[in-house]
C-alpha positions as CSV (number, residue, x, y, z in Angstrom):
1,X,117.9,2.0,-114.9
2,X,115.0,0.3,-116.7
3,X,112.2,2.9,-116.8
4,X,109.5,0.2,-116.6
5,X,111.0,-1.1,-113.3
6,X,111.4,2.4,-111.9
7,X,107.7,3.0,-112.6
8,X,106.7,0.0,-110.5
9,X,109.1,0.1,-107.6
10,X,110.0,3.8,-107.0
11,X,108.8,4.8,-103.5
12,X,107.2,1.4,-103.0
13,X,107.8,-0.5,-99.8
14,X,109.6,-3.7,-100.6
15,X,110.3,-6.4,-98.0
16,X,113.0,-9.0,-98.8
17,X,113.4,-12.0,-96.5
18,X,116.9,-13.5,-96.6
19,X,118.3,-10.2,-97.7
20,X,121.8,-10.8,-96.4
21,X,122.2,-13.9,-98.6
22,X,123.6,-14.1,-102.1
23,X,120.4,-13.6,-104.1
24,X,118.9,-11.4,-101.3
25,X,121.8,-9.0,-101.3
26,X,121.7,-8.5,-105.1
27,X,117.9,-8.0,-105.0
28,X,118.3,-5.5,-102.2
29,X,120.9,-3.6,-104.2
30,X,118.7,-3.7,-107.3
31,X,115.5,-2.5,-105.5
32,X,117.4,0.3,-103.8
33,X,118.6,1.6,-107.1
34,X,115.1,1.4,-108.5
35,X,114.1,3.9,-105.8
36,X,112.2,1.4,-103.5
37,X,112.0,1.7,-99.8
38,X,113.6,-1.6,-98.9
39,X,113.4,-3.5,-95.6
40,X,115.3,-6.7,-95.3
41,X,114.8,-9.5,-92.7
42,X,117.4,-12.1,-92.1
43,X,118.7,-14.2,-89.2
44,X,121.9,-16.2,-88.4
45,X,125.5,-16.2,-89.6
46,X,126.5,-14.5,-92.8
47,X,129.1,-16.0,-95.1
48,X,132.7,-14.7,-94.8
49,X,133.1,-12.6,-96.8
50,X,129.5,-11.4,-97.0
51,X,128.1,-9.8,-100.1
52,X,125.7,-7.8,-98.0
53,X,128.5,-6.4,-96.0
54,X,130.9,-5.9,-99.0
55,X,128.2,-3.8,-100.7
56,X,127.6,-1.9,-97.4
57,X,123.9,-2.3,-97.9
58,X,123.1,-1.7,-94.2
59,X,123.6,2.0,-95.0
60,X,121.2,1.8,-98.0
61,X,118.2,-0.1,-96.7
62,X,116.4,-1.0,-93.5
63,X,118.1,-4.2,-92.2
64,X,116.4,-6.1,-89.5
65,X,117.6,-9.3,-87.7
66,X,114.4,-11.4,-87.6
67,X,114.2,-15.2,-87.3
68,X,111.7,-16.4,-90.0
69,X,110.8,-19.3,-87.7
70,X,109.5,-16.8,-85.1
71,X,105.9,-16.2,-86.2
72,X,105.2,-13.3,-83.8
73,X,108.4,-11.5,-84.8
74,X,108.0,-11.8,-88.6
75,X,104.3,-10.9,-88.4
76,X,105.1,-7.7,-86.4
77,X,107.7,-6.6,-88.9
78,X,105.3,-7.1,-91.8
79,X,102.4,-5.3,-90.1
80,X,104.6,-2.4,-88.9
81,X,106.3,-1.9,-92.3
82,X,103.2,-2.4,-94.4
83,X,105.0,-3.6,-97.5
84,X,103.6,-3.2,-101.1
85,X,105.8,-6.2,-102.1
86,X,107.3,-9.2,-100.4
87,X,110.0,-11.3,-101.9
88,X,110.4,-14.3,-99.7
89,X,113.9,-15.8,-100.2
90,X,114.9,-16.7,-96.6
91,X,116.0,-20.4,-96.5
92,X,118.6,-22.9,-95.5
93,X,119.9,-23.2,-99.1
94,X,123.0,-25.4,-98.8
95,X,122.3,-29.1,-99.4
96,X,125.1,-30.2,-97.1
97,X,124.0,-28.0,-94.2
98,X,120.4,-29.3,-94.6
99,X,121.7,-32.9,-94.2
100,X,123.6,-31.9,-91.0
101,X,120.7,-29.8,-89.5
102,X,117.4,-31.3,-90.8
103,X,115.1,-29.9,-88.1
104,X,116.5,-26.3,-88.6
105,X,116.1,-26.8,-92.3
106,X,112.4,-27.9,-92.0
107,X,111.6,-25.2,-89.5
108,X,113.2,-22.5,-91.7
109,X,112.2,-23.6,-95.2
110,X,108.7,-24.9,-94.6
111,X,107.4,-23.4,-91.4
112,X,109.1,-20.1,-92.1
113,X,107.2,-19.9,-95.4
114,X,104.0,-20.8,-93.5
115,X,104.6,-17.9,-91.2
116,X,104.7,-15.5,-94.1
117,X,101.6,-17.0,-95.6
118,X,99.6,-16.9,-92.4
119,X,100.5,-13.3,-91.9
120,X,99.4,-12.2,-95.3
121,X,96.2,-14.3,-95.1
122,X,94.8,-11.6,-92.7
123,X,96.6,-8.7,-94.4
124,X,94.2,-5.8,-95.3
125,X,96.4,-3.6,-97.5
126,X,97.1,-4.3,-101.2
127,X,100.2,-6.5,-101.5
128,X,102.1,-8.5,-104.1
129,X,104.0,-11.6,-102.8
130,X,106.6,-13.7,-104.6
131,X,107.4,-17.0,-102.8
132,X,110.8,-18.4,-103.9
133,X,111.1,-22.1,-103.7
134,X,113.6,-24.1,-105.8
135,X,114.2,-26.1,-108.9
136,X,114.7,-29.1,-106.6
137,X,111.0,-29.2,-105.5
138,X,110.3,-31.6,-108.4
139,X,110.3,-35.4,-107.8
140,X,113.5,-36.0,-109.7
141,X,113.3,-39.1,-112.0
142,X,116.8,-38.5,-113.4
143,X,115.4,-38.0,-116.9
144,X,116.6,-35.6,-119.6
145,X,113.3,-33.7,-120.0
146,X,112.8,-30.3,-118.4
147,X,110.4,-30.3,-115.5
148,X,107.2,-28.4,-116.0
149,X,105.2,-26.5,-113.3
150,X,102.5,-29.3,-113.5
151,X,105.0,-32.1,-112.7
152,X,104.9,-34.0,-109.4
153,X,106.7,-32.4,-106.5
154,X,108.7,-34.2,-103.8
155,X,112.3,-35.4,-103.2
156,X,113.7,-37.1,-100.2
157,X,116.8,-35.2,-99.1
158,X,116.1,-32.6,-96.4
159,X,116.7,-29.5,-98.5
160,X,114.6,-30.6,-101.5
161,X,111.8,-32.1,-99.4
162,X,111.5,-29.0,-97.2
163,X,111.3,-26.7,-100.2
164,X,108.7,-29.0,-101.8
165,X,106.7,-28.8,-98.6
166,X,107.0,-25.0,-98.6
167,X,105.8,-25.0,-102.2
168,X,102.8,-27.2,-101.4
169,X,102.0,-25.1,-98.3
170,X,102.0,-22.0,-100.5
171,X,99.6,-23.7,-103.0
172,X,97.4,-24.8,-100.1
173,X,97.2,-21.2,-98.8
174,X,96.6,-19.9,-102.3
175,X,93.7,-22.2,-103.0
176,X,92.2,-22.2,-99.6
177,X,92.5,-18.5,-98.6
178,X,94.4,-16.1,-101.0
179,X,93.2,-16.8,-104.5
180,X,90.0,-14.8,-104.2
181,X,91.3,-12.0,-102.0
182,X,91.2,-8.8,-104.2
183,X,94.0,-7.2,-102.2
184,X,96.5,-10.1,-102.5
185,X,98.5,-11.1,-105.6
186,X,100.8,-14.0,-105.1
187,X,103.1,-16.2,-107.2
188,X,105.6,-19.0,-106.8
189,X,109.1,-18.8,-108.4
190,X,111.2,-21.9,-108.9
191,X,114.8,-21.6,-110.0
192,X,118.2,-22.9,-108.9
193,X,121.9,-23.2,-109.5
194,X,122.3,-19.5,-109.6
195,X,125.8,-18.2,-110.1
196,X,127.4,-14.7,-110.0
197,X,129.7,-12.5,-108.1
198,X,129.3,-12.2,-104.4
199,X,128.5,-15.8,-103.6
200,X,130.8,-17.0,-100.8
201,X,128.8,-20.1,-99.6
202,X,130.7,-23.2,-98.6
203,X,130.1,-26.2,-100.9
204,X,129.0,-24.3,-103.9
205,X,130.9,-24.7,-107.2
206,X,131.8,-21.1,-108.0
207,X,132.9,-19.8,-104.6
208,X,134.8,-23.1,-103.9
209,X,136.7,-22.5,-107.2
210,X,137.5,-18.9,-106.5
211,X,138.7,-19.6,-102.9
212,X,141.1,-22.3,-104.3
213,X,142.3,-20.5,-107.4
214,X,143.1,-17.2,-105.8
215,X,145.5,-19.1,-103.6
216,X,146.8,-21.1,-106.6
217,X,145.3,-24.3,-105.1
218,X,143.5,-27.2,-106.8
219,X,139.8,-27.3,-106.3
220,X,138.0,-30.6,-105.6
221,X,135.0,-31.2,-107.7
222,X,132.1,-33.4,-106.7
223,X,129.8,-34.9,-109.3
224,X,131.5,-33.3,-112.3
225,X,129.1,-35.0,-114.7
226,X,126.0,-33.7,-113.1
227,X,123.9,-31.2,-115.1
228,X,122.1,-28.2,-113.6
229,X,120.1,-25.2,-114.9
230,X,123.0,-22.8,-114.5
231,X,122.1,-19.1,-114.8
232,X,123.3,-15.7,-113.6
233,X,121.8,-14.2,-110.4
234,X,120.5,-11.2,-112.4
235,X,118.7,-13.4,-114.8
236,X,116.9,-15.2,-112.0
237,X,116.1,-12.0,-110.1
238,X,114.8,-10.5,-113.3
239,X,112.4,-13.4,-113.3
240,X,111.2,-12.7,-109.7
241,X,110.8,-9.0,-110.5
242,X,109.0,-9.7,-113.8
243,X,106.6,-12.0,-111.9
244,X,105.9,-9.4,-109.3
245,X,105.1,-6.8,-112.0
246,X,103.0,-9.3,-114.1
247,X,100.9,-10.2,-111.1
248,X,99.7,-6.7,-110.9
249,X,98.9,-6.5,-114.6
250,X,97.4,-10.0,-115.4
251,X,94.8,-11.4,-113.0
252,X,94.9,-14.8,-114.8
253,X,98.4,-15.6,-113.4
254,X,97.5,-14.9,-109.8
255,X,98.4,-18.0,-107.7
256,X,100.5,-19.6,-110.4
257,X,104.0,-21.2,-110.2
258,X,106.7,-20.3,-112.7
259,X,110.0,-21.9,-113.6
260,X,113.0,-19.7,-114.3
261,X,115.8,-21.5,-116.0
262,X,118.0,-21.5,-119.1
263,X,116.9,-23.0,-122.4
264,X,116.4,-26.8,-122.0
265,X,118.9,-27.5,-124.8
266,X,121.6,-25.7,-122.9
267,X,122.6,-28.7,-120.8
268,X,125.8,-27.9,-119.0
269,X,127.6,-30.2,-116.6
270,X,129.7,-29.1,-113.6
271,X,132.8,-29.8,-115.6
272,X,131.6,-27.6,-118.4
273,X,131.2,-24.6,-116.0
274,X,134.7,-25.1,-114.7
275,X,136.2,-25.3,-118.2
276,X,134.4,-22.1,-119.1
277,X,135.8,-20.4,-116.0
278,X,139.3,-21.5,-117.0
279,X,139.0,-19.3,-120.1
280,X,139.0,-16.3,-117.8
281,X,141.2,-17.6,-115.0
282,X,144.4,-19.1,-116.5
283,X,145.8,-20.8,-113.4
284,X,142.6,-22.8,-112.8
285,X,143.2,-26.4,-111.7
286,X,140.9,-29.1,-110.5
287,X,140.6,-32.8,-109.7
288,X,137.7,-35.1,-108.9
289,X,136.7,-35.8,-105.4
290,X,135.7,-39.5,-105.5
291,X,134.2,-39.5,-102.0
292,X,130.4,-39.4,-102.1
293,X,129.6,-37.1,-99.1
294,X,125.8,-37.0,-99.6
295,X,123.2,-37.7,-102.3
296,X,122.6,-35.2,-105.1
297,X,120.6,-35.5,-108.3
298,X,122.6,-36.1,-111.4
299,X,120.1,-34.7,-114.0
300,X,118.1,-31.6,-113.4
301,X,116.5,-29.3,-116.1
302,X,113.6,-26.8,-116.0
303,X,111.1,-26.1,-118.7
304,X,110.6,-22.3,-118.6
305,X,108.2,-22.0,-121.6
306,X,105.4,-20.9,-119.3
307,X,107.4,-17.9,-118.0
308,X,108.3,-17.1,-121.6
309,X,104.7,-17.3,-122.8
310,X,102.9,-15.6,-120.0
311,X,105.6,-13.2,-118.5
312,X,107.7,-12.6,-121.7
313,X,110.7,-13.6,-119.6
314,X,113.8,-15.0,-121.1
315,X,117.2,-16.0,-119.7
316,X,119.2,-13.2,-121.3
317,X,122.9,-14.1,-120.6
318,X,124.6,-16.9,-122.5
319,X,126.8,-19.3,-120.4
320,X,129.9,-17.5,-121.6
321,X,128.5,-14.1,-120.7
322,X,127.3,-15.5,-117.3
323,X,130.8,-16.7,-116.6
324,X,132.4,-13.4,-117.7
325,X,130.0,-11.4,-115.5
326,X,130.9,-13.7,-112.6
327,X,134.7,-13.9,-113.0
328,X,134.9,-10.1,-113.6
329,X,133.1,-9.4,-110.3
330,X,135.5,-11.6,-108.3
331,X,138.5,-10.1,-110.1
332,X,137.4,-6.6,-109.2
333,X,136.8,-7.6,-105.6
334,X,140.2,-9.3,-105.2
335,X,142.1,-6.5,-106.9
336,X,140.2,-3.4,-105.5
337,X,137.4,-4.2,-103.1
338,X,136.6,-0.5,-102.7
339,X,135.2,-0.4,-106.2
340,X,132.9,-3.4,-105.8
341,X,129.8,-1.5,-105.0
342,X,130.1,0.7,-108.1
343,X,131.0,-2.3,-110.2
344,X,127.9,-4.3,-108.9
345,X,125.6,-1.4,-109.9
346,X,127.4,-1.3,-113.3
347,X,126.6,-5.0,-113.8
348,X,122.9,-4.4,-113.0
349,X,122.9,-1.5,-115.6
350,X,124.6,-3.6,-118.2
351,X,122.2,-6.5,-117.6
352,X,119.2,-4.1,-117.9
353,X,120.5,-2.9,-121.3
354,X,120.7,-6.5,-122.5
355,X,117.3,-7.4,-121.3
356,X,115.7,-4.4,-123.0
357,X,117.0,-5.3,-126.5
């Protein structure tokens, strides 16, 4: 494993909210193998299958069922565990679900974040906090430019709006309470359209394709011409981890927001991703779903030059490598699920080698 990461996280207490989700389970696995003492807090139904359960992470870390909306409960977990690091990922992350359950979405995404912030406002121990929001926090003007951290926030759909509000709440707490506290380091991470093995959420491109293709069925694509900042889950998590480390080394970035996305010139549409997947899945078939189920932005790009300049972070995996990593994971899981834990660790090691070049 990366020696630099070992240095920072070995024997450190790391709390991950949303640890049973797609990104959360990968981050829990990564932190465990860096020697951290990991406690995860999540609540609600898991996907079927669940990456967290597939990897048997309950045997590797402290896993707690805590509703992020319950201030007293999440506060108690933080104060009892006394974490050195918090990665706040817990959210209602599916756009379709957010439309169907707007109040739950607002309570989870916005007020859940406030519950974390209110707890650390009075925290006495040294702590580093990374609040994960979304690429969809920006007021989307359907333009081709990449959005910068200084651009206006705010979109109208329940998911985007609730994440924008969470981002604004974080900025408010930072400027009003946290910025000048010597014991607290905090940053905001914005990324989205993360792909990789282990994602089983309904309504997401990759898992929808895998579910259909493994049964030799045709997958229905919505918005095939829409562009997104596609990137592998390990690239994004590397951004979160790099931000956490950098907050401890560079006082000037404390309280700042950072985008984590692929190069702006890499503009890939939904249909481009599916065609790349077909290179590794020969019986892949699809057709366009002409029904418009709910509103989604057509153009979305992030400008990550700030992360590159101040954090020395880059998106390491090319689109082809990203798809290869992703399809390989699902192939292993389908053919021999008993080997998936070992293979997932192998992918983290392979990614670490690439990121150290």
